[in-house]
C-alpha positions in Angstrom: -104.9 -20.9 76.2 -104.9 -18.4 73.1 -102.6 -15.8 75.1 -100.5 -18.6 76.3 -100.1 -19.8 72.8 -99.3 -15.8 71.3 -97.1 -15.6 74.2 -95.2 -18.5 73.4 -95.0 -17.9 69.9 -94.0 -14.3 70.0 -91.5 -14.9 72.9 -89.8 -17.6 70.8 -89.7 -15.8 67.2 -89.2 -12.3 68.1 -87.9 -9.9 70.7 -91.1 -8.3 71.7 -91.3 -8.8 75.5 -93.9 -11.2 76.4 -95.2 -12.4 79.8 -93.6 -15.7 81.2 -95.5 -18.7 79.8 -94.7 -22.5 81.0 -93.8 -24.5 78.1 -96.4 -27.2 78.9 -97.7 -29.4 76.1 -100.9 -27.9 76.0 -99.9 -24.7 75.3 -97.7 -25.7 72.9 -100.2 -27.4 70.6 -101.3 -24.2 68.4 -98.0 -22.5 68.5 -97.5 -22.6 64.7 -101.2 -21.4 64.3 -99.8 -18.1 66.2 -96.7 -18.3 64.1 -97.8 -16.3 60.9 -99.0 -13.2 63.2 -95.5 -12.4 63.5 -95.5 -11.6 59.9 -98.4 -9.5 60.4 -96.1 -7.5 63.2 -93.3 -7.1 60.7 -95.7 -5.8 58.1 -96.9 -3.2 60.5 -93.5 -2.0 61.7 -92.5 -2.2 58.1 -95.3 0.2 56.9 -94.3 2.5 59.4 -90.8 2.6 58.8 -91.8 3.1 54.9 -94.0 6.4 56.0 -91.0 7.5 57.7 -88.4 7.1 54.8 -91.3 8.8 52.4 -91.7 11.6 54.9 -88.4 12.4 55.4 -87.2 11.8 51.8 -84.6 9.8 53.3 -82.0 8.0 50.4 -82.1 5.0 49.0 -79.4 3.4 50.7 -80.9 4.2 54.0 -84.2 2.7 52.8 -82.4 -0.2 51.6 -80.6 -0.8 55.1 -83.9 -0.2 56.9 -85.6 -2.9 54.9 -82.6 -5.4 55.1 -82.5 -5.1 58.7 -86.0 -4.7 59.5 -86.9 -8.6 59.9 -83.9 -9.3 61.6 -84.2 -6.7 64.1 -87.8 -8.0 65.0 -86.9 -11.7 64.9 -83.8 -11.1 66.6 -82.1 -12.7 63.8 -83.5 -16.4 65.0 -83.8 -17.6 61.2 -80.4 -16.1 60.1 -78.9 -18.4 62.5 -80.6 -21.5 61.2 -79.9 -20.1 57.6 -75.8 -19.7 58.3 -75.6 -23.4 60.0 -77.9 -25.4 57.0 -75.7 -23.2 54.6 -72.5 -24.4 56.3 -74.0 -28.1 56.3 -75.2 -28.2 52.5 -71.6 -26.9 50.9 -69.7 -29.1 52.9 -70.6 -32.2 50.6 -70.2 -34.4 53.3 -72.2 -37.4 54.2 -75.7 -37.2 56.1 -74.6 -37.5 59.5 -71.7 -35.6 59.6 -73.7 -32.8 58.1 -76.0 -32.8 61.2 -73.2 -32.6 63.1 -71.9 -29.6 61.5 -75.4 -27.9 62.1 -75.0 -28.7 65.7 -71.8 -27.2 65.5 -72.2 -23.9 67.4 -69.2 -22.3 65.5 -69.6 -20.0 62.1 -67.9 -21.8 59.2 -66.5 -20.2 56.2 -69.8 -21.1 54.0 -72.0 -19.7 56.7 -70.3 -16.4 56.4 -70.2 -16.3 52.5 -74.1 -17.1 52.4 -74.8 -14.9 55.0 -72.7 -11.5 53.2 -74.4 -12.7 49.7 -77.4 -12.5 51.4 -77.3 -9.3 52.8 -75.5 -7.6 49.3 -78.8 -9.0 47.4 -81.9 -7.8 49.8 -79.7 -4.7 50.4 -79.0 -3.9 46.4 -82.8 -5.1 45.7 -84.6 -2.9 48.3 -82.2 0.0 47.4 -82.7 -0.3 43.4 -86.3 -0.6 43.4 -87.1 1.5 46.8 -90.9 0.1 46.0 -93.1 -0.7 49.5 -96.6 -2.4 49.1 -97.8 -3.0 52.7 -100.1 -5.4 51.7 -97.8 -7.9 49.5 -94.8 -7.5 52.1 -97.0 -8.1 55.0 -98.4 -11.4 53.3 -95.0 -12.5 52.2 -93.7 -12.4 55.8 -96.8 -14.5 56.9 -96.5 -16.2 54.1 -92.8 -17.7 54.5 -94.4 -18.6 58.2 -97.3 -20.4 57.1 -95.2 -22.6 54.8 -92.9 -23.5 57.3 -95.4 -24.3 59.8 -97.0 -26.7 57.0 -93.6 -28.2 56.5 -93.4 -28.9 60.5 -96.6 -30.3 60.6 -95.9 -32.6 57.7 -92.5 -33.3 56.7 -90.1 -35.7 58.5 -87.5 -34.6 60.9 -84.2 -35.1 60.8 -83.9 -35.8 64.6 -85.6 -36.2 67.7 -84.1 -33.6 69.6 -84.3 -29.9 69.8 -87.1 -27.3 69.8 -88.6 -28.1 66.4 -89.2 -31.8 67.6 -90.6 -30.5 70.8 -93.2 -28.4 68.9 -93.7 -30.7 66.6 -94.6 -33.7 69.0 -96.5 -31.3 71.0 -98.8 -29.9 68.5 -102.4 -31.0 67.6 -101.0 -31.7 63.7 -104.1 -32.4 61.8 -106.0 -29.4 63.3 -102.6 -26.9 62.8 -102.0 -28.3 59.5 -105.7 -27.8 58.3 -105.8 -24.1 59.8 -102.6 -23.7 58.2 -103.4 -24.7 54.6 -106.7 -22.6 54.9 -104.2 -19.7 55.7 -102.0 -20.1 53.0 -105.1 -20.3 50.8 -106.5 -16.7 52.2 -102.8 -15.2 51.8 -102.4 -16.7 48.4 -105.6 -15.3 47.1 -105.0 -11.6 48.3 -101.4 -12.1 46.9 -102.8 -13.0 43.5 -105.7 -10.3 43.3 -103.4 -7.6 44.2 -101.1 -7.7 41.3 -99.1 -10.1 38.9 -96.0 -9.4 41.6 -98.3 -11.1 44.0 -98.9 -14.1 41.9 -95.3 -14.4 41.1 -94.3 -14.4 45.0 -96.9 -17.2 45.5 -95.5 -19.3 42.6 -91.9 -19.2 43.9 -92.6 -19.6 47.2 -94.4 -22.7 46.6 -91.9 -23.8 44.2 -89.2 -23.3 46.8 -91.3 -25.5 49.2 -91.1 -28.7 46.7 -87.4 -27.6 46.5 -87.1 -27.7 50.5 -88.8 -31.1 50.6 -87.0 -32.8 48.3 -83.5 -31.0 49.5 -83.9 -31.8 53.2 -84.8 -35.6 52.1 -81.7 -35.8 50.6 -79.3 -33.8 52.2 -80.5 -34.5 56.0 -83.4 -37.4 55.9 -85.7 -34.8 57.1 -86.3 -31.4 58.5 -84.7 -29.2 61.7 -85.2 -26.0 63.5 -82.1 -25.0 61.4 -83.7 -25.9 57.9 -86.8 -24.3 58.7 -84.8 -20.8 59.3 -83.0 -21.6 56.1 -86.5 -21.9 54.5 -88.0 -19.0 55.6 -84.8 -16.7 54.8 -84.6 -18.4 51.4 -88.5 -17.9 50.8 -88.3 -14.2 51.7 -85.2 -13.6 49.6 -86.8 -15.2 46.1 -89.8 -13.3 46.6 -88.1 -10.2 46.8 -85.6 -11.3 43.9 -89.4 -11.7 41.8 -90.7 -8.8 43.3 -88.0 -6.4 42.1 -87.9 -8.1 38.7 -91.1 -7.4 38.1 -91.2 -3.7 39.0 -88.0 -3.2 37.4 -89.8 -4.7 34.2 -92.9 -2.8 34.6 -90.6 0.6 35.3 -88.1 0.5 32.9 -89.5 -1.6 29.8 -93.5 -1.4 29.7 
């Protein structure tokens, strides 16, 4: 069962080739426990990319480009799709039902394009500007965004009774999965907090965003969906990067 769970999680949330596994309910029960492992894979690949950049003394813009694209390449951009759809719906200022229809629309709207371009500019600028890579904080940050997403799927109301997120949620052993994810959350947060003040800031902003995410989805969509989960992952990783960049800037330029 463990192998099948890992295969489903990685085939769904990464581009890493996996053997085909039937999506039976038993195989879907613990998929979100395996989800944070995707963050570990991104962290390992990120460390390799940083080693190459440092060894060949690659320019800052190349460094920024690599780390902007790295999570997208590994995940196939699945979370960006949800981020774009949710952005389109949020900035439409329509009623709840129309926002849900906008998220289901396969076309990309103007607000999605604006938000995606803004995201890429912010992330690229920060990575290029600070050129600091802490493998522990980077890996833990990638894990934390996925741990918190799993907790929301096991705990928050869903906006609709269709889609992949609904399938995963209804098939999961919610109490057990939530228990393990909370334990993972505590362990990862402890590691990040003990690592540095930067880690503490990343932990605080990610959990503050979790509260905002709950209130926002309840108000705007009457619950969460696969698209809003992608939005949350992208936003949490963006804001952790912003806090980390601010910390390193102050530490290097002012202190």
